[in-house]
C-alpha positions in Angstrom: 7.8 18.1 37.8 10.9 15.8 37.5 8.8 12.6 38.1 6.2 13.5 35.4 8.8 14.2 32.7 9.8 10.5 32.3 6.2 9.5 31.9 5.5 12.3 29.4 8.6 11.2 27.5 7.7 7.6 27.4 4.2 8.4 26.1 5.7 10.7 23.4 8.1 7.9 22.3 5.3 5.3 22.3 3.1 7.6 20.1 6.0 8.3 17.8 6.6 4.5 17.3 3.0 3.7 16.6 2.6 6.3 13.8 1.6 4.8 10.4 4.6 4.1 8.1 5.0 6.0 4.9 3.7 4.2 1.8 6.2 2.6 -0.5 6.3 3.3 -4.2 4.8 -0.2 -4.9 1.9 0.5 -2.5 1.2 3.8 -4.3 1.2 1.9 -7.6 -1.2 -0.7 -6.2 -3.5 2.1 -4.9 -3.6 3.7 -8.4 -4.6 0.4 -9.8 -7.3 -0.1 -7.3 -8.7 3.5 -7.8 -8.7 3.0 -11.6 -10.9 0.0 -11.1 -13.1 1.6 -8.5 -13.5 4.6 -10.9 -15.5 2.4 -13.2 -18.2 2.0 -10.6 -18.6 5.7 -10.2 -20.4 5.6 -13.6 -23.1 3.6 -11.9 -23.5 6.2 -9.1 -21.1 4.6 -6.5 -19.0 6.9 -4.4 -15.4 5.9 -3.5 -15.1 5.9 0.3 -12.2 7.8 1.8 -9.4 5.6 3.1 -7.7 2.5 1.8 -5.8 -0.5 3.0 -2.4 -1.3 1.6 0.1 -4.0 2.4 2.1 -7.0 1.1 0.5 -10.2 -0.1 2.3 -13.5 -0.4 1.6 -16.6 -2.4 -1.1 -18.9 -0.9 -1.8 -16.2 1.6 -4.5 -13.5 2.0 -5.1 -10.2 3.6 -8.2 -9.9 5.7 -9.9 -6.5 6.4 -12.8 -5.9 8.7 -15.4 -3.4 7.5 -18.8 -2.3 8.9 -21.5 -2.4 6.3 -25.2 -1.3 6.3 -28.2 -3.1 5.0 -29.8 -1.5 2.0 -26.5 -0.1 0.7 -24.6 -1.6 -2.3 -20.8 -2.0 -2.1 -17.9 -2.8 -4.5 -14.6 -3.7 -3.0 -11.8 -3.0 -5.5 -8.2 -4.3 -5.2 -5.1 -3.6 -7.2 -1.7 -5.2 -6.9 1.7 -4.8 -8.4 2.7 -6.7 -11.5 4.5 -9.4 -9.5 1.1 -10.5 -8.4 -0.2 -12.1 -11.6 -3.7 -12.8 -10.4 -5.6 -11.7 -7.3 -9.1 -12.3 -6.0 -11.5 -10.5 -3.6 -14.0 -12.3 -1.5 -16.4 -11.1 1.3 -17.4 -13.0 4.5 -20.1 -12.3 7.1 -19.3 -12.0 10.8 -19.6 -15.8 11.2 -17.0 -16.4 8.6 -19.4 -17.6 5.9 -18.6 -16.5 2.4 -21.3 -14.3 0.9 -22.4 -14.4 -2.7 -21.0 -11.5 -4.7 -20.7 -10.2 -8.2 -17.1 -10.6 -9.3 -14.6 -8.9 -11.5 -11.1 -10.4 -12.2 -8.5 -9.0 -14.6 -5.0 -10.2 -13.7 -3.7 -7.9 -10.9 -7.1 -6.2 -10.5 -10.2 -7.7 -8.9 -13.5 -6.6 -7.3 -16.4 -8.0 -5.5 -19.8 -6.3 -5.2 -22.9 -7.1 -3.0 -25.7 -5.6 -1.0 -25.9 -6.9 2.6 -29.3 -7.9 4.0 -28.0 -7.3 7.6 -26.0 -4.4 8.9 -22.8 -5.4 10.8 -19.2 -6.4 10.5 -18.0 -8.1 7.4 -14.6 -9.3 6.3 -13.0 -8.7 2.9 -10.3 -11.0 1.8 -7.7 -10.2 -0.9 -6.0 -13.4 -2.1 -2.9 -13.9 -4.2 -4.0 -16.6 -6.6 -1.0 -16.6 -8.9 2.3 -14.8 -9.0 5.0 -13.7 -6.5 4.9 -11.5 -3.4 3.8 -8.0 -4.1 2.0 -4.9 -2.8 -1.8 -4.6 -2.8 -4.3 -1.9 -2.0 -8.1 -2.2 -1.3 -10.6 0.6 -1.7 -14.4 0.4 -1.5 -17.3 2.2 -3.1 -21.0 2.5 -1.9 -24.3 3.8 -2.9 
């Protein structure tokens, strides 16, 4: 029993250290902004998917999020950022890294990209800080 205790303890400590950090106030603010934008697409029958991605975005940098999408569905990726990020952009790339053609929406610290994939598979959504200072962002997506 004594030899198993250190192993159990190390597994417990590892699990405790890998838990998700609590969201900051600015990430909550960015998520509210993203959900406000995504809510506009619900009027067209889109459902907001559970889950979101939050983080920090820096000037001339981007956040890249991998998503699995299905042919025949329509998607909108909505991002919101804090006021320090004066302008953001959302782009979508296929699994080969080629940018796909999307419908776009840009309004300062809110942006969205919508499209319908012709092939199911992994895609990458990029949130870019186009103008402004480092700030928090959040991405949500809707589908129908």
